[in-house]
PQR file with spaces between the fields and no chain letter, atoms N, CA, C, O and H, PARSE charges and radii, in Angstrom:
ATOM       1  N    MET     1      18.369   41.313 -137.063 -0.4000 1.5000
ATOM       2  CA   MET     1      17.649   41.002 -135.968 -0.0000 2.0000
ATOM       3  C    MET     1      17.187   39.702 -135.880  0.5500 1.7000
ATOM       4  O    MET     1      16.515   39.435 -136.877 -0.5500 1.4000
ATOM       5  N    LYS     2      17.286   38.587 -134.932 -0.4000 1.5000
ATOM       6  CA   LYS     2      16.364   37.674 -134.481 -0.0000 2.0000
ATOM       7  C    LYS     2      15.304   37.638 -133.860  0.5500 1.7000
ATOM       8  O    LYS     2      15.079   38.220 -132.799 -0.5500 1.4000
ATOM       9  H    LYS     2      17.831   38.804 -134.122  0.4000 1.0000
ATOM      10  N    ILE     3      14.259   36.665 -134.727 -0.4000 1.5000
ATOM      11  CA   ILE     3      13.118   36.478 -133.867 -0.0000 2.0000
ATOM      12  C    ILE     3      12.975   36.397 -132.520  0.5500 1.7000
ATOM      13  O    ILE     3      12.050   36.970 -131.945 -0.5500 1.4000
ATOM      14  H    ILE     3      14.442   36.193 -135.589  0.4000 1.0000
ATOM      15  N    HIS     4      14.107   35.496 -131.736 -0.4000 1.5000
ATOM      16  CA   HIS     4      14.210   35.626 -130.452 -0.0000 2.0000
ATOM      17  C    HIS     4      14.655   36.778 -129.710  0.5500 1.7000
ATOM      18  O    HIS     4      14.211   36.976 -128.579 -0.5500 1.4000
ATOM      19  H    HIS     4      14.858   35.030 -132.203  0.4000 1.0000
ATOM      20  N    ASN     5      15.581   37.641 -130.299 -0.4000 1.5000
ATOM      21  CA   ASN     5      15.780   39.195 -129.430 -0.0000 2.0000
ATOM      22  C    ASN     5      14.450   40.039 -129.449  0.5500 1.7000
ATOM      23  O    ASN     5      14.010   40.843 -128.628 -0.5500 1.4000
ATOM      24  H    ASN     5      15.942   37.481 -131.218  0.4000 1.0000
ATOM      25  N    VAL     6      13.838   39.489 -130.938 -0.4000 1.5000
ATOM      26  CA   VAL     6      12.925   40.489 -130.630 -0.0000 2.0000
ATOM      27  C    VAL     6      11.618   40.421 -129.720  0.5500 1.7000
ATOM      28  O    VAL     6      10.936   41.378 -129.354 -0.5500 1.4000
ATOM      29  H    VAL     6      14.195   38.836 -131.605  0.4000 1.0000
ATOM      30  N    LEU     7      11.425   39.055 -129.436 -0.4000 1.5000
ATOM      31  CA   LEU     7      10.706   38.563 -128.594 -0.0000 2.0000
ATOM      32  C    LEU     7      10.995   38.847 -127.300  0.5500 1.7000
ATOM      33  O    LEU     7      10.159   39.316 -126.528 -0.5500 1.4000
ATOM      34  H    LEU     7      11.979   38.278 -129.733  0.4000 1.0000
ATOM      35  N    TYR     8      12.157   38.589 -126.993 -0.4000 1.5000
ATOM      36  CA   TYR     8      12.774   39.229 -125.145 -0.0000 2.0000
ATOM      37  C    TYR     8      12.642   40.829 -125.368  0.5500 1.7000
ATOM      38  O    TYR     8      12.122   41.481 -124.463 -0.5500 1.4000
ATOM      39  H    TYR     8      12.836   38.209 -127.620  0.4000 1.0000
ATOM      40  N    LEU     9      13.023   41.381 -126.355 -0.4000 1.5000
ATOM      41  CA   LEU     9      12.433   42.933 -126.029 -0.0000 2.0000
ATOM      42  C    LEU     9      11.111   43.728 -126.347  0.5500 1.7000
ATOM      43  O    LEU     9      10.933   44.943 -126.263 -0.5500 1.4000
ATOM      44  H    LEU     9      13.446   40.851 -127.090  0.4000 1.0000
ATOM      45  N    LEU    10      10.122   42.627 -126.779 -0.4000 1.5000
ATOM      46  CA   LEU    10       8.819   42.658 -126.333 -0.0000 2.0000
ATOM      47  C    LEU    10       8.349   42.238 -124.602  0.5500 1.7000
ATOM      48  O    LEU    10       7.689   42.871 -123.779 -0.5500 1.4000
ATOM      49  H    LEU    10      10.267   41.640 -126.848  0.4000 1.0000
ATOM      50  N    GLY    11       8.780   41.383 -124.558 -0.4000 1.5000
ATOM      51  CA   GLY    11       8.659   40.572 -122.954 -0.0000 2.0000
ATOM      52  C    GLY    11       9.238   42.476 -122.116  0.5500 1.7000
ATOM      53  O    GLY    11       8.554   43.326 -121.545 -0.5500 1.4000
ATOM      54  H    GLY    11       9.316   40.868 -125.227  0.4000 1.0000
ATOM      55  N    VAL    12      10.438   42.443 -122.385 -0.4000 1.5000
ATOM      56  CA   VAL    12      11.072   43.697 -121.635 -0.0000 2.0000
ATOM      57  C    VAL    12      10.332   45.126 -121.605  0.5500 1.7000
ATOM      58  O    VAL    12      10.227   45.941 -120.688 -0.5500 1.4000
ATOM      59  H    VAL    12      10.994   41.753 -122.849  0.4000 1.0000
ATOM      60  N    GLY    13       9.937   45.140 -122.699 -0.4000 1.5000
ATOM      61  CA   GLY    13       9.170   46.493 -122.821 -0.0000 2.0000
ATOM      62  C    GLY    13       7.637   46.052 -122.460  0.5500 1.7000
ATOM      63  O    GLY    13       7.014   47.004 -121.990 -0.5500 1.4000
ATOM      64  H    GLY    13      10.023   44.478 -123.444  0.4000 1.0000
ATOM      65  N    SER    14       6.937   44.951 -122.552 -0.4000 1.5000
ATOM      66  CA   SER    14       5.930   44.938 -121.774 -0.0000 2.0000
ATOM      67  C    SER    14       6.030   44.904 -120.200  0.5500 1.7000
ATOM      68  O    SER    14       5.006   45.005 -119.524 -0.5500 1.4000
ATOM      69  H    SER    14       7.443   44.177 -122.933  0.4000 1.0000
ATOM      70  N    ILE    15       7.134   44.777 -119.688 -0.4000 1.5000
ATOM      71  CA   ILE    15       7.357   45.283 -118.245 -0.0000 2.0000
ATOM      72  C    ILE    15       6.868   46.719 -117.952  0.5500 1.7000
ATOM      73  O    ILE    15       5.934   47.198 -117.308 -0.5500 1.4000
ATOM      74  H    ILE    15       7.966   44.694 -120.237  0.4000 1.0000
ATOM      75  N    ILE    16       8.645   47.569 -119.240 -0.4000 1.5000
ATOM      76  CA   ILE    16       7.943   48.914 -118.884 -0.0000 2.0000
ATOM      77  C    ILE    16       6.329   49.399 -119.120  0.5500 1.7000
ATOM      78  O    ILE    16       5.833   49.940 -118.131 -0.5500 1.4000
ATOM      79  H    ILE    16       9.403   47.180 -119.763  0.4000 1.0000
ATOM      80  N    LEU    17       5.733   49.310 -119.931 -0.4000 1.5000
ATOM      81  CA   LEU    17       4.646   49.628 -120.237 -0.0000 2.0000
ATOM      82  C    LEU    17       3.374   49.520 -119.045  0.5500 1.7000
ATOM      83  O    LEU    17       2.525   50.323 -118.657 -0.5500 1.4000
ATOM      84  H    LEU    17       6.135   48.870 -120.734  0.4000 1.0000
ATOM      85  N    SER    18       3.730   48.027 -118.668 -0.4000 1.5000
ATOM      86  CA   SER    18       2.536   47.336 -117.322 -0.0000 2.0000
ATOM      87  C    SER    18       3.293   48.745 -116.866  0.5500 1.7000
ATOM      88  O    SER    18       3.160   49.782 -117.516 -0.5500 1.4000
ATOM      89  H    SER    18       4.419   47.375 -118.983  0.4000 1.0000
ATOM      90  N    ALA    19       4.012   48.660 -115.799 -0.4000 1.5000
ATOM      91  CA   ALA    19       4.827   49.826 -114.597 -0.0000 2.0000
ATOM      92  C    ALA    19       4.543   51.075 -114.926  0.5500 1.7000
ATOM      93  O    ALA    19       4.020   51.845 -114.120 -0.5500 1.4000
ATOM      94  H    ALA    19       4.120   47.818 -115.271  0.4000 1.0000
ATOM      95  N    SER    20       4.771   51.321 -115.814 -0.4000 1.5000
ATOM      96  CA   SER    20       4.331   53.468 -116.262 -0.0000 2.0000
ATOM      97  C    SER    20       3.065   53.372 -116.447  0.5500 1.7000
ATOM      98  O    SER    20       2.581   54.495 -116.594 -0.5500 1.4000
ATOM      99  H    SER    20       5.196   50.696 -116.468  0.4000 1.0000
ATOM     100  N    GLN    21       1.606   51.795 -116.566 -0.4000 1.5000
ATOM     101  CA   GLN    21       0.386   52.293 -116.464 -0.0000 2.0000
ATOM     102  C    GLN    21       0.001   52.367 -115.080  0.5500 1.7000
ATOM     103  O    GLN    21      -0.536   53.267 -114.434 -0.5500 1.4000
ATOM     104  H    GLN    21       1.998   50.883 -116.448  0.4000 1.0000
ATOM     105  N    TYR    22       0.605   50.618 -114.611 -0.4000 1.5000
ATOM     106  CA   TYR    22      -0.029   50.738 -112.814 -0.0000 2.0000
ATOM     107  C    TYR    22       0.489   52.204 -112.201  0.5500 1.7000
ATOM     108  O    TYR    22      -0.234   52.908 -111.496 -0.5500 1.4000
ATOM     109  H    TYR    22       1.042   49.887 -115.136  0.4000 1.0000
ATOM     110  N    PHE    23       1.528   52.469 -112.490 -0.4000 1.5000
ATOM     111  CA   PHE    23       2.049   53.728 -111.583 -0.0000 2.0000
ATOM     112  C    PHE    23       1.089   55.415 -112.303  0.5500 1.7000
ATOM     113  O    PHE    23       0.244   56.211 -111.892 -0.5500 1.4000
ATOM     114  H    PHE    23       2.116   51.897 -113.062  0.4000 1.0000
ATOM     115  N    GLN    24       1.629   55.270 -113.119 -0.4000 1.5000
ATOM     116  CA   GLN    24       0.258   55.971 -113.621 -0.0000 2.0000
ATOM     117  C    GLN    24      -1.034   56.799 -113.402  0.5500 1.7000
ATOM     118  O    GLN    24      -1.319   57.978 -113.612 -0.5500 1.4000
ATOM     119  H    GLN    24       2.315   54.623 -113.452  0.4000 1.0000
ATOM     120  N    SER    25      -1.642   55.838 -112.949 -0.4000 1.5000
ATOM     121  CA   SER    25      -3.143   55.301 -113.047 -0.0000 2.0000
ATOM     122  C    SER    25      -3.941   56.486 -112.387  0.5500 1.7000
ATOM     123  O    SER    25      -3.603   57.009 -111.325 -0.5500 1.4000
ATOM     124  H    SER    25      -1.411   54.880 -112.778  0.4000 1.0000
ATOM     125  N    ASP    26      -4.674   56.731 -112.887 -0.4000 1.5000
ATOM     126  CA   ASP    26      -5.687   57.607 -112.041 -0.0000 2.0000
ATOM     127  C    ASP    26      -7.045   56.712 -111.342  0.5500 1.7000
ATOM     128  O    ASP    26      -7.642   57.129 -110.350 -0.5500 1.4000
ATOM     129  H    ASP    26      -4.948   56.307 -113.750  0.4000 1.0000
ATOM     130  N    SER    27      -7.339   55.644 -111.929 -0.4000 1.5000
ATOM     131  CA   SER    27      -8.192   55.128 -111.618 -0.0000 2.0000
ATOM     132  C    SER    27      -8.417   53.611 -111.615  0.5500 1.7000
ATOM     133  O    SER    27      -7.674   53.064 -112.430 -0.5500 1.4000
ATOM     134  H    SER    27      -6.855   55.305 -112.735  0.4000 1.0000
ATOM     135  N    SER    28      -9.161   52.818 -110.990 -0.4000 1.5000
ATOM     136  CA   SER    28      -8.501   50.989 -111.197 -0.0000 2.0000
ATOM     137  C    SER    28      -8.547   50.795 -112.447  0.5500 1.7000
ATOM     138  O    SER    28      -7.743   49.914 -112.751 -0.5500 1.4000
ATOM     139  H    SER    28      -9.765   53.262 -110.327  0.4000 1.0000
ATOM     140  N    ASP    29      -9.303   51.339 -113.633 -0.4000 1.5000
ATOM     141  CA   ASP    29      -9.386   50.686 -114.588 -0.0000 2.0000
ATOM     142  C    ASP    29      -7.682   50.710 -115.581  0.5500 1.7000
ATOM     143  O    ASP    29      -7.195   49.930 -116.399 -0.5500 1.4000
ATOM     144  H    ASP    29      -9.956   52.055 -113.386  0.4000 1.0000
ATOM     145  N    LYS    30      -7.340   51.655 -115.142 -0.4000 1.5000
ATOM     146  CA   LYS    30      -5.661   51.653 -115.595 -0.0000 2.0000
ATOM     147  C    LYS    30      -4.791   50.882 -114.577  0.5500 1.7000
ATOM     148  O    LYS    30      -4.003   50.088 -115.091 -0.5500 1.4000
ATOM     149  H    LYS    30      -7.736   52.288 -114.477  0.4000 1.0000
ATOM     150  N    GLU    31      -4.787   50.967 -113.263 -0.4000 1.5000
ATOM     151  CA   GLU    31      -4.457   49.629 -112.359 -0.0000 2.0000
ATOM     152  C    GLU    31      -4.559   48.230 -113.274  0.5500 1.7000
ATOM     153  O    GLU    31      -3.454   47.789 -113.593 -0.5500 1.4000
ATOM     154  H    GLU    31      -5.427   51.613 -112.846  0.4000 1.0000
ATOM     155  N    ARG    32      -5.679   47.488 -113.732 -0.4000 1.5000
ATOM     156  CA   ARG    32      -6.237   46.486 -114.507 -0.0000 2.0000
ATOM     157  C    ARG    32      -5.130   47.135 -115.536  0.5500 1.7000
ATOM     158  O    ARG    32      -4.027   47.481 -115.112 -0.5500 1.4000
ATOM     159  H    ARG    32      -6.576   47.847 -113.473  0.4000 1.0000
ATOM     160  N    ASP    33      -5.393   47.236 -116.518 -0.4000 1.5000
ATOM     161  CA   ASP    33      -4.772   48.092 -117.921 -0.0000 2.0000
ATOM     162  C    ASP    33      -2.960   47.528 -117.210  0.5500 1.7000
ATOM     163  O    ASP    33      -2.412   46.932 -118.137 -0.5500 1.4000
ATOM     164  H    ASP    33      -6.289   46.955 -116.862  0.4000 1.0000
ATOM     165  N    GLY    34      -2.444   47.547 -116.526 -0.4000 1.5000
ATOM     166  CA   GLY    34      -1.511   47.509 -116.324 -0.0000 2.0000
ATOM     167  C    GLY    34      -1.118   46.376 -115.841  0.5500 1.7000
ATOM     168  O    GLY    34       0.017   45.960 -116.070 -0.5500 1.4000
ATOM     169  H    GLY    34      -2.889   48.031 -115.773  0.4000 1.0000
ATOM     170  N    LEU    35      -2.033   45.679 -115.071 -0.4000 1.5000
ATOM     171  CA   LEU    35      -2.090   44.355 -114.513 -0.0000 2.0000
ATOM     172  C    LEU    35      -1.945   43.207 -115.799  0.5500 1.7000
ATOM     173  O    LEU    35      -1.360   42.131 -115.920 -0.5500 1.4000
ATOM     174  H    LEU    35      -2.956   46.017 -114.886  0.4000 1.0000
ATOM     175  N    PHE    36      -2.683   43.931 -116.550 -0.4000 1.5000
ATOM     176  CA   PHE    36      -3.146   43.059 -118.038 -0.0000 2.0000
ATOM     177  C    PHE    36      -1.899   42.711 -118.872  0.5500 1.7000
ATOM     178  O    PHE    36      -1.502   41.567 -119.094 -0.5500 1.4000
ATOM     179  H    PHE    36      -3.158   44.805 -116.451  0.4000 1.0000
ATOM     180  N    VAL    37      -1.281   43.965 -119.345 -0.4000 1.5000
ATOM     181  CA   VAL    37      -0.404   44.235 -120.175 -0.0000 2.0000
ATOM     182  C    VAL    37       1.117   43.170 -119.436  0.5500 1.7000
ATOM     183  O    VAL    37       1.889   42.444 -120.062 -0.5500 1.4000
ATOM     184  H    VAL    37      -1.603   44.895 -119.165  0.4000 1.0000
ATOM     185  N    GLY    38       1.090   43.409 -118.251 -0.4000 1.5000
ATOM     186  CA   GLY    38       2.358   42.948 -117.258 -0.0000 2.0000
ATOM     187  C    GLY    38       2.174   41.108 -117.359  0.5500 1.7000
ATOM     188  O    GLY    38       2.900   40.237 -116.880 -0.5500 1.4000
ATOM     189  H    GLY    38       0.463   43.998 -117.742  0.4000 1.0000
ATOM     190  N    HIS    39       1.146   41.010 -118.026 -0.4000 1.5000
ATOM     191  CA   HIS    39       1.158   39.501 -118.159 -0.0000 2.0000
ATOM     192  C    HIS    39       1.269   38.759 -119.439  0.5500 1.7000
ATOM     193  O    HIS    39       1.020   37.557 -119.533 -0.5500 1.4000
ATOM     194  H    HIS    39       0.556   41.718 -118.416  0.4000 1.0000
ATOM     195  N    TRP    40       1.616   39.447 -120.334 -0.4000 1.5000
ATOM     196  CA   TRP    40       2.271   39.460 -121.481 -0.0000 2.0000
ATOM     197  C    TRP    40       3.647   38.970 -121.240  0.5500 1.7000
ATOM     198  O    TRP    40       4.012   37.954 -121.831 -0.5500 1.4000
ATOM     199  H    TRP    40       1.818   40.423 -120.258  0.4000 1.0000
ATOM     200  N    ALA    41       4.688   39.774 -120.190 -0.4000 1.5000
ATOM     201  CA   ALA    41       5.651   39.236 -120.456 -0.0000 2.0000
ATOM     202  C    ALA    41       6.368   37.937 -120.455  0.5500 1.7000
ATOM     203  O    ALA    41       7.313   37.819 -121.235 -0.5500 1.4000
ATOM     204  H    ALA    41       4.392   40.599 -119.710  0.4000 1.0000
ATOM     205  N    PRO    42       6.027   36.891 -119.639 -0.5600 1.5000
ATOM     206  CA   PRO    42       6.428   35.772 -119.287  0.2800 2.0000
ATOM     207  C    PRO    42       6.126   34.802 -120.656  0.5500 1.7000
ATOM     208  O    PRO    42       6.914   33.891 -120.911 -0.5500 1.4000
ATOM     209  N    THR    43       4.953   35.046 -121.512 -0.4000 1.5000
ATOM     210  CA   THR    43       4.781   34.581 -122.746 -0.0000 2.0000
ATOM     211  C    THR    43       5.982   34.887 -123.718  0.5500 1.7000
ATOM     212  O    THR    43       6.552   34.106 -124.481 -0.5500 1.4000
ATOM     213  H    THR    43       4.313   35.786 -121.306  0.4000 1.0000
ATOM     214  N    PHE    44       6.287   36.599 -123.431 -0.4000 1.5000
ATOM     215  CA   PHE    44       7.020   36.752 -124.707 -0.0000 2.0000
ATOM     216  C    PHE    44       8.417   35.785 -124.358  0.5500 1.7000
ATOM     217  O    PHE    44       8.904   34.867 -125.018 -0.5500 1.4000
ATOM     218  H    PHE    44       5.825   37.233 -122.811  0.4000 1.0000
ATOM     219  N    PHE    45       8.800   36.316 -123.191 -0.4000 1.5000
ATOM     220  CA   PHE    45       9.797   35.374 -122.792 -0.0000 2.0000
ATOM     221  C    PHE    45       9.854   34.322 -123.015  0.5500 1.7000
ATOM     222  O    PHE    45      10.901   34.094 -123.621 -0.5500 1.4000
ATOM     223  H    PHE    45       8.404   37.062 -122.655  0.4000 1.0000
ATOM     224  N    ILE    46       9.008   33.063 -122.787 -0.4000 1.5000
ATOM     225  CA   ILE    46       8.481   31.746 -123.152 -0.0000 2.0000
ATOM     226  C    ILE    46       9.191   31.137 -124.435  0.5500 1.7000
ATOM     227  O    ILE    46       9.929   30.165 -124.597 -0.5500 1.4000
ATOM     228  H    ILE    46       8.158   33.249 -122.294  0.4000 1.0000
ATOM     229  N    LEU    47       8.543   32.331 -125.477 -0.4000 1.5000
ATOM     230  CA   LEU    47       8.280   32.283 -127.323 -0.0000 2.0000
ATOM     231  C    LEU    47       9.682   32.579 -127.603  0.5500 1.7000
ATOM     232  O    LEU    47      10.039   32.159 -128.703 -0.5500 1.4000
ATOM     233  H    LEU    47       7.944   33.120 -125.345  0.4000 1.0000
ATOM     234  N    GLY    48      10.831   33.349 -126.735 -0.4000 1.5000
ATOM     235  CA   GLY    48      11.683   33.768 -126.922 -0.0000 2.0000
ATOM     236  C    GLY    48      12.927   32.737 -126.841  0.5500 1.7000
ATOM     237  O    GLY    48      14.062   32.670 -127.314 -0.5500 1.4000
ATOM     238  H    GLY    48      10.541   33.690 -125.841  0.4000 1.0000
ATOM     239  N    LYS    49      11.948   31.828 -125.828 -0.4000 1.5000
ATOM     240  CA   LYS    49      13.303   31.074 -125.488 -0.0000 2.0000
ATOM     241  C    LYS    49      12.856   29.794 -126.133  0.5500 1.7000
ATOM     242  O    LYS    49      13.671   28.896 -126.341 -0.5500 1.4000
ATOM     243  H    LYS    49      11.026   31.883 -125.444  0.4000 1.0000
ATOM     244  N    ILE    50      11.596   29.679 -126.453 -0.4000 1.5000
ATOM     245  CA   ILE    50      11.611   28.242 -127.631 -0.0000 2.0000
ATOM     246  C    ILE    50      12.852   28.837 -129.153  0.5500 1.7000
ATOM     247  O    ILE    50      13.900   28.389 -129.617 -0.5500 1.4000
ATOM     248  H    ILE    50      10.934   30.408 -126.283  0.4000 1.0000
ATOM     249  N    MET    51      12.094   29.855 -129.415 -0.4000 1.5000
ATOM     250  CA   MET    51      12.664   30.223 -130.541 -0.0000 2.0000
ATOM     251  C    MET    51      14.138   29.686 -130.489  0.5500 1.7000
ATOM     252  O    MET    51      14.603   28.760 -131.154 -0.5500 1.4000
ATOM     253  H    MET    51      11.243   30.219 -129.037  0.4000 1.0000
ATOM     254  N    GLU    52      14.804   30.501 -129.511 -0.4000 1.5000
ATOM     255  CA   GLU    52      16.160   30.245 -129.565 -0.0000 2.0000
ATOM     256  C    GLU    52      17.074   29.066 -129.277  0.5500 1.7000
ATOM     257  O    GLU    52      18.299   29.059 -129.403 -0.5500 1.4000
ATOM     258  H    GLU    52      14.427   31.253 -128.971  0.4000 1.0000
ATOM     259  N    ASP    53      16.193   27.937 -128.817 -0.4000 1.5000
ATOM     260  CA   ASP    53      16.689   26.898 -128.421 -0.0000 2.0000
ATOM     261  C    ASP    53      16.286   26.285 -129.970  0.5500 1.7000
ATOM     262  O    ASP    53      17.198   25.697 -130.551 -0.5500 1.4000
ATOM     263  H    ASP    53      15.199   27.943 -128.714  0.4000 1.0000
ATOM     264  N    LYS    54      15.183   26.374 -130.553 -0.4000 1.5000
ATOM     265  CA   LYS    54      15.057   26.018 -132.041 -0.0000 2.0000
ATOM     266  C    LYS    54      15.987   26.002 -133.179  0.5500 1.7000
ATOM     267  O    LYS    54      16.239   25.099 -133.976 -0.5500 1.4000
ATOM     268  H    LYS    54      14.442   26.851 -130.081  0.4000 1.0000
ATOM     269  N    GLU    55      16.532   27.435 -133.061 -0.4000 1.5000
ATOM     270  CA   GLU    55      17.790   27.787 -133.473 -0.0000 2.0000
ATOM     271  C    GLU    55      19.014   27.169 -133.345  0.5500 1.7000
ATOM     272  O    GLU    55      19.841   27.036 -134.247 -0.5500 1.4000
ATOM     273  H    GLU    55      16.328   28.169 -132.414  0.4000 1.0000
ATOM     274  N    THR    56      19.102   26.835 -132.329 -0.4000 1.5000
ATOM     275  CA   THR    56      20.512   26.621 -131.616 -0.0000 2.0000
ATOM     276  C    THR    56      20.512   24.940 -132.315  0.5500 1.7000
ATOM     277  O    THR    56      21.267   24.658 -133.245 -0.5500 1.4000
ATOM     278  H    THR    56      18.430   26.942 -131.596  0.4000 1.0000
ATOM     279  N    ALA    57      19.544   23.915 -131.698 -0.4000 1.5000
ATOM     280  CA   ALA    57      19.184   22.962 -132.206 -0.0000 2.0000
ATOM     281  C    ALA    57      19.524   22.980 -134.096  0.5500 1.7000
ATOM     282  O    ALA    57      20.215   22.150 -134.685 -0.5500 1.4000
ATOM     283  H    ALA    57      18.930   24.143 -130.942  0.4000 1.0000
ATOM     284  N    LYS    58      18.803   24.177 -134.727 -0.4000 1.5000
ATOM     285  CA   LYS    58      18.785   23.776 -135.949 -0.0000 2.0000
ATOM     286  C    LYS    58      20.608   23.768 -136.482  0.5500 1.7000
ATOM     287  O    LYS    58      21.113   23.204 -137.452 -0.5500 1.4000
ATOM     288  H    LYS    58      18.241   24.851 -134.248  0.4000 1.0000
ATOM     289  N    ARG    59      21.231   24.595 -135.448 -0.4000 1.5000
ATOM     290  CA   ARG    59      22.585   25.252 -136.013 -0.0000 2.0000
ATOM     291  C    ARG    59      23.699   24.007 -135.881  0.5500 1.7000
ATOM     292  O    ARG    59      24.736   23.823 -136.518 -0.5500 1.4000
ATOM     293  H    ARG    59      20.820   25.053 -134.660  0.4000 1.0000
ATOM     294  N    GLY    60      23.010   23.130 -134.677 -0.4000 1.5000
ATOM     295  CA   GLY    60      23.613   21.805 -134.428 -0.0000 2.0000
ATOM     296  C    GLY    60      23.718   21.298 -135.579  0.5500 1.7000
ATOM     297  O    GLY    60      24.685   21.574 -136.289 -0.5500 1.4000
ATOM     298  H    GLY    60      22.167   23.280 -134.160  0.4000 1.0000
ATOM     299  N    LEU    61      22.884   20.584 -135.920 -0.4000 1.5000
ATOM     300  CA   LEU    61      22.200   19.579 -137.144 -0.0000 2.0000
ATOM     301  C    LEU    61      23.285   20.103 -138.497  0.5500 1.7000
ATOM     302  O    LEU    61      23.900   19.204 -139.072 -0.5500 1.4000
ATOM     303  H    LEU    61      22.099   20.360 -135.343  0.4000 1.0000
ATOM     304  N    LEU    62      23.421   21.075 -138.812 -0.4000 1.5000
ATOM     305  CA   LEU    62      23.800   21.721 -139.530 -0.0000 2.0000
ATOM     306  C    LEU    62      25.462   21.262 -140.115  0.5500 1.7000
ATOM     307  O    LEU    62      25.889   20.965 -141.231 -0.5500 1.4000
ATOM     308  H    LEU    62      22.921   21.805 -138.346  0.4000 1.0000
ATOM     309  N    GLU    63      26.290   21.412 -138.354 -0.4000 1.5000
ATOM     310  CA   GLU    63      27.534   21.282 -138.244 -0.0000 2.0000
ATOM     311  C    GLU    63      27.746   20.162 -137.980  0.5500 1.7000
ATOM     312  O    GLU    63      28.904   19.774 -137.818 -0.5500 1.4000
ATOM     313  H    GLU    63      25.943   21.653 -137.447  0.4000 1.0000
Protein backbone atom coordinates (compact mmCIF):
# COMPACT_ATOMS: atom_id res chain seq x y z
CA MET A 1 0.00 0.00 0.00
CA LYS A 2 1.36 3.40 -0.94
CA ILE A 3 1.98 6.07 1.66
CA HIS A 4 -0.52 8.52 0.17
CA ASN A 5 -3.27 5.91 0.46
CA VAL A 6 -2.40 5.39 4.12
CA LEU A 7 -2.56 9.15 4.73
CA TYR A 8 -5.95 9.38 3.01
CA LEU A 9 -7.24 6.50 5.15
CA LEU A 10 -5.95 8.22 8.28
CA GLY A 11 -7.87 11.35 7.24
CA VAL A 12 -11.10 9.41 6.83
CA GLY A 13 -10.45 7.58 10.11
CA SER A 14 -9.93 10.92 11.82
CA ILE A 15 -13.31 12.15 10.60
CA ILE A 16 -15.06 8.98 11.78
CA LEU A 17 -13.34 9.05 15.17
CA SER A 18 -14.12 12.74 15.58
CA ALA A 19 -17.81 12.25 14.80
CA SER A 20 -18.12 9.29 17.15
CA GLN A 21 -16.44 11.17 20.01
CA TYR A 22 -18.48 14.31 19.41
CA PHE A 23 -21.91 12.68 19.18
CA GLN A 24 -21.40 10.12 21.94
CA SER A 25 -20.11 12.66 24.41
CA ASP A 26 -21.50 12.98 27.90
CA SER A 27 -19.42 16.00 28.75
CA SER A 28 -17.94 19.02 27.07
CA ASP A 29 -14.47 17.45 27.40
CA LYS A 30 -15.41 14.67 24.97
CA GLU A 31 -16.89 17.22 22.58
CA ARG A 32 -13.62 19.15 22.63
CA ASP A 33 -11.69 15.91 22.07
CA GLY A 34 -13.90 15.19 19.06
CA LEU A 35 -13.30 18.63 17.62
CA PHE A 36 -9.56 18.31 18.23
CA VAL A 37 -9.35 14.98 16.41
CA GLY A 38 -11.44 16.45 13.59
CA HIS A 39 -8.74 19.01 12.94
CA TRP A 40 -6.29 16.23 12.02
CA ALA A 41 -8.18 15.27 8.85
CA PRO A 42 -7.10 18.21 6.64
CA THR A 43 -3.48 17.65 7.61
CA PHE A 44 -3.64 13.99 6.60
CA PHE A 45 -5.37 14.85 3.31
CA ILE A 46 -2.82 17.56 2.47
CA LEU A 47 0.11 15.29 3.28
CA GLY A 48 -1.47 12.53 1.20
CA LYS A 49 -1.85 14.87 -1.76
CA ILE A 50 1.76 16.04 -1.44
CA MET A 51 3.03 12.46 -1.39
CA GLU A 52 0.81 11.53 -4.35
CA ASP A 53 2.12 14.50 -6.36
CA LYS A 54 5.72 13.61 -5.52
CA GLU A 55 5.16 10.03 -6.64
CA THR A 56 3.52 11.18 -9.88
CA ALA A 57 6.37 13.60 -10.58
CA LYS A 58 8.96 10.92 -9.85
CA ARG A 59 7.17 8.48 -12.15
CA GLY A 60 7.05 11.17 -14.86
CA LEU A 61 10.81 11.70 -14.64
CA LEU A 62 11.49 7.98 -14.95
CA GLU A 63 9.43 7.57 -18.11
